[in-house]
N, C-alpha and C positions, 0 to 999 in steps of 0.2 A: 405555338409558344413555349417556354421554357416553363415547368413547372417549379423552378425553384426558387424560394423566396429570397428575392433580391431589396439588400437592405436601399437601394435606392428607388425603388418601389412605396413604400411606406408612405403614407400620407400623413400630414402635416400636424392633424389631431391625434395621429397617435404616436407620432415623434413629442407630443406637448405633455401626454399622459402616460410616457413610457417608466416614469419613474418607479410607481408601486409595481409595476407587472415584473421590471428589471428587478428590483429588491425581493420578489418574491421565487422568483425563477433564476435568477445572476447565476446561481452555484450548479446549476443544471448540467451535463453533459451535454453540446451540442458541436455538433457534427454535419460535414458535408460527406456521404458515403458513395464511394465508387462500386458499381455492381460488375462483374466479369462479362454480363450480357450487355455491358453500356450504356447501363440503366443508371442514372445519378438520383439521390433522394437527400434531401437536407432535414433536420430537425432535432428535437429533443432526443436522446438517444438510454435505452434501456438495455444494461450491458449483462449476459448471461442472468438477467432475474434480478440478481441483488445488489447491482451496482448502475447508479443513476446520477451521480456528483462528483463535481470534480476531485471532490477531496477523497475520494474512492479508491482504492488499491487495485490495478491489475496487475494478477498475480502469475506468476511464471516460475520458471527454471533459465541460469545463465550458466555460462563456459566460464570457469575461471581461466584466464589467460596464462600462457605457458611461462610467460615472463613472471607472475606473479608467484608459482611455483619453484620456479627456480630460483628467487629469492629469497624464499622460505627454505628452501632446503640447504642453498649456501649457511644463511644466518644458522641453522638451528644444527649442522654437521661439521661447518669449520671448512666446506667444501668438499669432505670425504660425502662422493654419492653411495646409496646403499646399491651393494651389486649382489647379483646370483651368480655361481658359478659351477660349474658338472665336466666331470672328467668322462670322454666320449674317445674309445678306441686310442687312447695315450695320448688323446688331446682335449687341454684344458681351457675350454670357451665359457667365457666372463658377459655379462651385460648389465647395463645399468638397470636398478628394476623400482618403476613409480612407490613411493610410500602410500600404504594404503592409509595413512592418516589424513590425506590431501585429496580429498575427492574434488575429481575432474568439474563437475558440475555443482551448484548449488539454490537452495530456492530462493526466491525473489522475489521484487515486485515495485510497482513505481505509480502513483499517484495519477490518476487522467489530466490531473490541469497541468501536469508538466509535458505534455504531449503534444507536438504539432502536429504529426501523423502518424499512420500507422499502415504499415502495407504488411500485407498476407503475402509469404514466401513459400508455404507448402501446408500441409495438412495436420503441422504441431509445430508452426514457428513463426514468431513476426518479427519483422525489422522497424522499429522505431525511432523516428526522429524528434528529438528534444527540443523545446524552444529556447534552448543556448545554445542549439547549433549542433549539440554531441546527438551521438546514435547508440544503441543497441539492440542485440538482439534477446528475445525471449523464447522460450519452449515450452511446451504443455509441462503437466503437473498440477491444473488446475482445470475446473471448466471455465475457465475464461479464455485458454486461446487451445483450438484446435477442434476439429471435429465432436469434441464431446462438449461443447460450447450449448447449455439448456437453450438459448433464445436471444435474439440481437434484435430488436424491435426500434424503428425509428417513429418518432412522433410527426410525420412531414405535413406541414402545414395545407396544404396544397390536394395530397392523397391519403391524408390520413395516416392511422398503425399500417406500417411495414413491418411485417417480419422476415427475417434475411435465415437462412444456413450457414456457416461457416462457408463451404463451396461456392456460396453465391457473393462473397466479399473477395474486392480487388484492395483498395484504399480507402482510409478514413481522412479524411483532414481535419482537424479541430479548430476551433476558433469560438470566441465568447458571443452568446446568442445577441439579435439584433434586436434594438430597443421594441419594446412591446411586442416580445414575444413572450407567450404565454401557454404554460403547459398543460394538458388534458386534466391532469389532477397533482396534488400537491406531493409532497413527500412526507413519509411519518417522521417525526420530532417529538421526543420526550426523554425522558430521565429513567434509569433504568438502576433498580436496586439488586443486589447480590446478597448473599447470606451475612457476607461479613459487615454488614450495613453501610458497603460504599455505594454512592451514585455516580452515575456516568451518563451525562446528557448530551444527544446529538444527531443526528438523524438516524433512522433505526432498521435496519433488515431482521424481519422477523421469522423464525424457522431457516434462515438464509436462503429467503425467497418472494417476502412480500416487501414492498419498499411504496408503495404509495396508498392515499387512502383511497380508492378505489378498489383496491387488490379486498379480498373474502379472507377471513378467520371462518372455518371450518371445524363442528362438533358436532355432538348430542346433547342436547338437555335432558334434564331430568326426567322428564318423558319420555324420553327414549326418539324424541323428531329432530331429525338432520335439521342444523341449523346452519346458515351462512349470513356472516354478518360484514357487512365494509368497514374495513380501520376507522373512516374518516365518521363513523358512528360510535366507536369507542373510546371511551374515558380512561380506563384502567382495567390493566391484562394484572391478577395475580395466582402465581403459582400455588395448586391445594396437592391433599396428597396423592387423588386420581385424577387430576386436570387440572383446570383453572378457573377460579371466578373474575367474571367479565360483568363489570360497568359500564353499560352505555351513556352515551350522551344526555339520553332522557335521563337517569337516575333509576334506570331500570335495573335489578342485579340478576344474574344466571349463572349457572355451574353448566362447565362446558366438558367433555370427555371423549376419549375414544376414535381421535386423529391424532397424525404427527405435528398438528399446529397447536395441540393443547395437553399432551403424552411425554410418555420419555422418548419417543419414537422422537421428537425434537429436535432438532441441529444446533440450535445456539441462538443466540439474539447478538448480532452486531453491532456497535454504537460507532459511528462517522463523527471521527473526533476532529475537525482542523487544525487545532491546536496540539493535538498528538499523533493521530494517527486511526488507529482500529482497535476495540476494543470487542472480545468474544466474550460470551458469559453461556456457560451451560446452562442446559436443564434443571439439572440437581442444584448450582450454583446461584441459579435465577431465583427470587424473591416478587417482584413486582417492576411494571412498567406504566408508567404515569406521562399520556401523552400529551401536547401543548403545542401552541402556534410557534414557527420555525421564527426566528431571528431573519434579519439580511444576513446571507451566507457570503463565503469570500468565492469572489466570482475569479474566471480564468486567469485575470489579468493580476491575478493574488499569486501567482506561480510564475517560477522563472528558469523550471527546465532544470534547475540544480546549480550548484558552488563547488567546488572540490573542499575536503574537509579540514579547515585549518583550526589549531588548538594547541594547546601545552599538555604534554602526558608528562606526569608526575610516576616517579619509581619508588620503589619498596623504601630505597634509600633516602628519599629527599629529593634527589634532583630532577629537574624539570628540562624539557626538550620541547622548544616550542617548533612548528611546522607544522606542511601538510601530513595529514593521519591517514594512513592507512588503517583501518579496523577491521580485525581477523582476517588479516591479508590480502580481501578481497571488497572489501566496502569502504570509498574513498569520495562518495557523491553526495551531498545534504539530499536528495532524495531515495538513498539508497534507507534499508529497514533493521531496524533493531526488536528479535524476535524473543518472547521471554513470558513467563509465568509470573504471575501476585497474587498469591491466594487464593488460588484455583481460576483463576483469571486469564482469559490468554492478551496479551499486549502486542502488538504491534506499532512501533514507534519510529516516525519517519526522524532521521538522524539528523536532519536542518532544525528539527523542534526540540533539539535537547542540546541542557547549556552545559551540564556535567555529568560525568559518571564516578562515582567511588564503589571499589572493590570492595566487599567485604569476606573477610575469611570464614569457615574454608570455601566456602561458592557463595554465591549471589552478587549480586550488584544493587547499588540505590542509583538511582536515574534521577535527575533533576530536570525539568521543561525548562523551554525559557519564558512560561506564564508563572512559575513559581511553585508549580504542581512534584510531588516528588512520590517515586513508585520503587519498591524495594522488588525486583526479580529474582525470585526465590527458586525457581526451576527454568535459568535463561538458556537457550539454545545459542543466543550470540555472547553470552557473557559470563562464562564459566571455565571449568578447567577444560572444555573442548576447545575452546576458543586458541586460534593457530598463531595467537601473538599480534601485537601493532608495530607498524613501522612507522618513521617522522623522520620527512625530508625536510631539511632546514627550507623556508622561504626565498626566492631568490634575489629578494632586498637585503640580505643578510651580508655581514661582512663576507669577504671571499674567505678568509681563515674559516670560518664558521662553515659557511656552506658547501667547502669543500669535503665536509663530513658529510654522503649521502645515505639517507635510507636506514637511519638508526633501527637497531631492532629490536626491540624490548619484548620478552615472553612474559606470557600471563601470570605466571609466578613473580615474577617480577614488577608487575604495575599495581600502583598503586589507586590509580585512578587518571581522569581527563577533564579536562575546560576546553571548551567547543567554543570558537568566535564564528558569529556570522558576519563579515563585514559585506559592503555593500559592493567594494571591489575585491569581493570573494569569487563575485558572481561570475558565472561562465566560465570556471575553471582558469583563472587568474593566477600566475604563475610557473605555466608550462607544463609540460606533459608529464605524467607518472606513471609506472609500472603499472601494465594492464588496464589504464584507467580506459574510461568511453570513450571514443575513436570518432574521427571527423571524417565525413565522407570525403572521397575523393572529387 
């Protein structure tokens, strides 16, 4: 008999009682895992130890299509390509040279909720099928993809927790968890305060490693005794000069030090925010974490696989250009990510959650989210002088005379800002194929 948990097998009483369980764990990654051995497992998935929810990000690198490079080069050089020439034995040899300012690959990532399936291509590469029907390939560049992955665990209701290595994987098909499915442990949820006094609330990854209430915080107490405390028993963690002050749910307080969980070896605290993306606070910028019960999270159906970016680009002269937007020449889907820093905190913002961006001279960008929050990126990776420019293509429903102008290029120095639109009819890439966009499998 198959060990897979079929929705058809659930008894009536479990369906009747499904709502509380679904509210509790509906935001957790669920999938059917096909192993190269022929085995199949299905259940809640913990990915690389620090990802376990649909809002979490699968990090990797992507290749920039040749078409994007060609369009950027044509716009930047007015068709004059950089060349190199040498004289050899009376002959002059010339060839086009790749511009060093345009990398062949860039860091990328996508929230798990946008994925329909993941197929392992080789030891360092995956092919992703999106819920929109599109697809893309990501390669390593983080421990999320490839043989450096720290762990992939499947909480199979029939077999228990199954741990798999990268070479065990063939394909994963993602779906919403069945009614009544309940995880063995709840995810950590709380509010992190940084040294600027800002507070970020969401699901928490501690030390880029612990995400569940059954995970353990390690340290030495003031008597030199080793302590291992389940996060579910902790109410507050506060950084001190030489460790951390921990307040337990019982009200007991203790000071811990001596491990990377509670000292300068700490790799940072990540906060997964559905309405933003991901926030990462380094240990030196961390002040306190206060745990609380998680509200019902965004389930699998809250993600659509992405739509093309539509918006109005405003130039320094005040001209407004509305159309399909390709940011930094390689990001043109709502699932793609904007990376930057704000007062020492790292932000990874999903473009589909952004209402507008306004450039601040000489560097820096103010980003306003759909929920009204605004962040100034003072050390941005995708929003400063290194940005290769913005392309805008008039949407196909514009008058023919307007639409005849394709892929207007706006250099970063001439950009004032952009206002994004996220209409329902822009989902699934409405408006046709763009230069270098995610393709459709034949």
